N, C-alpha and C positions, 0 to 999 in steps of 0.2 A: 717706337721700335717697329721694324718691318714685320710683315706677316710671316709667321714661321713656316718652314717647310713642312714640319710635322707637329701636330698638336694632339695630345692624348689627354682626355679629361675623365676623371672618375671611372676608370676602366675596371670592370668586373668580368671575369671569365670563369666558367665552371666546367668540370667534367662530371656530368651527372649531379649527384648531391654534393660533390666536393668543390668548394670555391677555390680555384687555383690562383686567381689574381683578385685583389680587393682594393678598389679605390685608387688606382694609380694615376698620377698626373705627370706628364713630361712634355718637353718642348725641344725641338731641334730647329735652329735657324740656319740660314744659308751660311756656309763657311765654318760651321761649328761641328765639333766632334763631341758626342755624348756617349759615355760608357755606362753600361749596366753590369755590375759585378755582383757575384754571390756564389754560394756553394751549389753543388749538384742538388737538384730538386727544389731550388728556390723559386722557379717559375720563369727563368730567363727565356728559354726557347718558346714557352707558351706565349710570352709577351710578344716575341718577334712574329710568331705565327698569327697572332691576333692583329698586329699592325699590318701585316701583309694581306689580311683578309682571308686567311686560311682557317681561322677559328672564329666562330660567332661570339659576340660579346653578349653578356647578360644585361649589362647596364653600362652607360657612359657613351663616349663618342671618340672617334679617331678621324682626323682630317689630314690628308696630304694635299697641301695647297688648297684648292677649292673643291677637292674630291672627298666625299664622305666614304671611308673605307667600307662601311656597312652596306653602301648602295652602289659600289663600283667593283666590277669584276677584277680579279687579280691581274689578268693580262692587260686590262685598261690602265691599271696603276703602273705597270711596267712601261707601257707606252707613254704614260705621262711623266715618267722619269724616276720612279721609285723602284730600285732593284734590290732584290733580296738574295744574298749568298747564304744558303742554309747550312746548318750543321750537317757534315757529311759531304759537302762540296758540290754535289749535283752536276758533275760533268757527264757528257755523253761518252761512256766508256768505249764503245765500239766505233767511234769516229776519231779521226786524227785531229790534232790540235787546230789546224787551219779550218777544218769543217766545223768544229765546235764554235770557233770565233765567227765564222760566216753566219751560222744559224742565229747566233746572238745578235749580230748586227742587223739582221733582217727583221727583228722584232719591232724596232722603232724607226720610223721614217727620219731621214737626215739628209742635209745637203752635202755632207761629207761622203766621199766615195768609200767603198769597202777597202780599197787598196790604201787610201790615206789613213783610215781608221786602224787598219792592220799594222801599218808602219808605226803609228803612234804607240800602239800597244806593245809592239816588239821592241821599241826603244826603251819602254819601261820594264819589259820582261825579256831581256836578251836570252835567258835560259830557255824560254819557250820557243824563241825563234830557232834555236839550235835543234829543237825537237818538233818542228812544225808539221812533219809528216809522220809522227809517231802516234800510235793509238793512245788516247787519253788513259785507258785502263792500264797501260804499261808504264805510265809515269810514276815517279816516286810520290809519296804522300805530300811532300812539300811542293812539288811541281804541280800536282793536281789542285792544291789550294791556290797556287798562283794562276792556274788556268781558270778556276772558278771566279777569281777576282777580275781577271782579264776579260772573261765573258761579260761580266757586268759592265765593265768600262766600255766595251764595244757598243753598249746601248746608250752611252753618253748620259749617265744618270745625274739627277740633281741631288738625290738622296740615296746613299748606299747603306743597306742594312746587312750587317755581318754577324753571323751567329757562330761563336766559338771558332774563329779563324785559326787559332794555334793548336786546336785539339789534335792530339796524336802526332804532332810534329817533333822532330829532333830539335835540340837547342839551336843548331845552325840554321835550320829552315825557319824556326820560330823567329829568330832574329831578323832574317831576310824578309819575312812576311810583314813584321811590324815596321821595318824600315820603309817598305813599300807603302804601308798605311800612313806613316808619317809624311811621306812625300805627297800622298793624296790629300791629307789634311792641310798641308802647307799650300797646296794648289787651290784651296778654297772649296773643295767638295764637302757637302754635308754628309756626315757619317754618324750612324747609330750602331754602336758596337756592343755586343753581348760577349762577355769573356770571363773565363774562370781564372786566367792568369792575371791576378789583381795588379801586380807591379807594372806589367807591360801596359795594361789597359789604362791605369791612372796616369802613367807618363805620357800616353798618347793623347788623352782626352782633354777638352777644355772644362767640361762639367761631367759629373758622375752621380749615379744613384746606387745605393746598396740595396739589393733585393733579398729578402729573407722570408720564406713561407708566404709568398704572394703579396707582400707589402714592402714599400720603400721604408727602410729603417734609418736611412741617412741620405742626404742629398746636399750638393754644393759644388764648389770648384774642385776639380780633380786634385789639384795641388794641395788644397786644404785637407781633403780626405787622406791623401798620401802622407801627410805630416801629422795626422791625428791618431796617435797610438791607441787611444781609448776606443775610437770608432772601429779601427781595424782589428784590434784584439777582441773587442766585444762582439762584433758581428761576423768576423771572418777568421779569427784565430791567427792573425798576423801581427807582428810588431811594427814599429815605425819603418817606413820604406826609405831606402837610400835614394836620393835624387840623382839620377843619371840621365843623360839624354835619351830620347826615344830612339 
């Protein structure tokens, strides 16, 4: 099998005396979407922040391609192609949409011009094109989430880390965002998704892990977890999921 984009081995992360993550292992290969699902407080955002190099690990290793996250600055990871869309979206509120996208494009060197990159992004996000001169802070929550994902795509990532992309969105925008993510999955982009919306996450992903109290309590093909009522009822309080397209 090819070298994975992301390899996490025996990861432990602590907040003072509290061990937030304990012995996690996960892998994301090129073209693969992996979901981390679990309830609030399970450690999902802690995991994403550790993978991005924003939190130190107590034990274990994290590698993105040939880069050890423990020894690589966060901006260097971004330049190498690992882009993190954090919980809360992280757009520049006092800049217009075009300015947000230009700053994102400048982070990583490319042979593609800004104009071509912008055209590609606006083809994928026509709603943003309509609002290209609008301040990011004046966009709706769903539009801000689209802008956050568009900013990451301007960097031409190899691996996209998404932390709770549907949080706070209306059902309409949640459906739109997950359709965009399905298109990105089908284009072959590597995606690691942390998501509280279990149904949407498992329909989107190839593989998934259930995180509870800092440990993976179940792992496997996302479709298998979606059809295992014992797993979902036992760990997440859900019954069997209806299989519908992403």
